[in-house]
N, C-alpha and C positions, 0 to 999 in steps of 0.2 A: 214387350218387356221380357228380359231374360229371366230365367228361373232363379229365384233367390237361393234356394237350396244348393243348386249347382254352383252359383257364384261363390257362395259361402264356403263350400268344400274346396274349390280351387284356391280361394284366398287362405285357407287354413283355419277356418273358424268352425266351431261346434254349433251346427244349425239347430239340433234338437234342444240343447240346453238353453240356447239363446231364445228360441221361439217360446219355450216354456216360460221364460222370464217375461215375455210379452204376450202372455195368455194365448199363444199360438196364432197371433194376429200379425201376419206379414204386413198388412196395411199400417198398423200402429207402429211396427218396427221401422218401416220405411219413412214414416212421418218424423220419427225421432232421429233416424240416421240423416235425414235431410238437414237437420240443424247443425251437423258437424262443421260444415264450412263457416258457419257464423260464430263458432266458439272462438273466443279470444285467447285461450290459455296457451296455445302454441306460441303466439306472438309475445305474451307475457313472459313465458319461460325464456325465450330468446333474449328479450330485453333485460330481464333480471340477471341472466348469466353474463351478458355483456357488461352490466353494471357491477357485477360481483356481489349482488344481493342474493345470497344463497337461501335465505328464508323465503323470499318472494319466489325464487326459482322452485323451491320445494313445494310451496303452495300451488303454483301453477302446474307443476308436474304431477302432484298428487290429484288435482282435479282432472287432469287428462287421464290418469290411471283409472279413476273411477268411471269416467265416461267410456273409455275403451273397454273396460271390464264389463260394464252394464250392457254395452252394445255387442259384446261377444267378439270383438275385433282382436283375436288372440295375438297375431304378430305385432300389432300396434301396442297392445297391452304389455307384451314382453319387453319391447323396446323402451317403453315408459318406465317399467319396473327397473330396468337396468340403470336409469338415471335417478329414479326416486331414492333408491336405497343409499347411494353415497351422499346424496343431498340430505337425507334424513340423519345420517351419521355426522353431518357437518363437514364432510371432506372438502377441502379446497384443492381441487385438481383441475386439469384441463378437461372441461366437459364437452369440448367441441365434437369429438368423435361420437359421444353418446347422444348429443343433441342432433347431429346429422342423421343418426340412425332413427331417432324419434321423428324427425322431419320427413325422412324417406317413407317410413311406415304410415305416417299421417297422410301423406300424399297418396299412397296406395289405398288406404282406407277410404279416402275421399273419392278416389277413382271408382270405387264400387258404385257410387251413385250414378255415374255415367253408364256403367255396364247394365244397371237395372232400369234404365229409362226405356 
């Protein structure tokens, strides 16, 4: 298994702050991180945006924001913040570029699991 601290630093995450949130237990963190691919909120966000349901899109994006923040996935968290705020404001705009950024960062965050095996 690759060193979590090293992978975190390369990814752009704050290892110390995140591990403090998980009582310095890498094992606990990895168990929670392993749940990321099962989370449905990225799919819900995509579907809601396609349907023009901005409240549902906000709800899904806000859930992703909390998950990314709690997991210390800083690049993913920032991408989600970039879409959450206009949704919170009720902006009706082309969210495609913002969603693509969220999707890209989600995939990179999910790839951490493979690096850590």
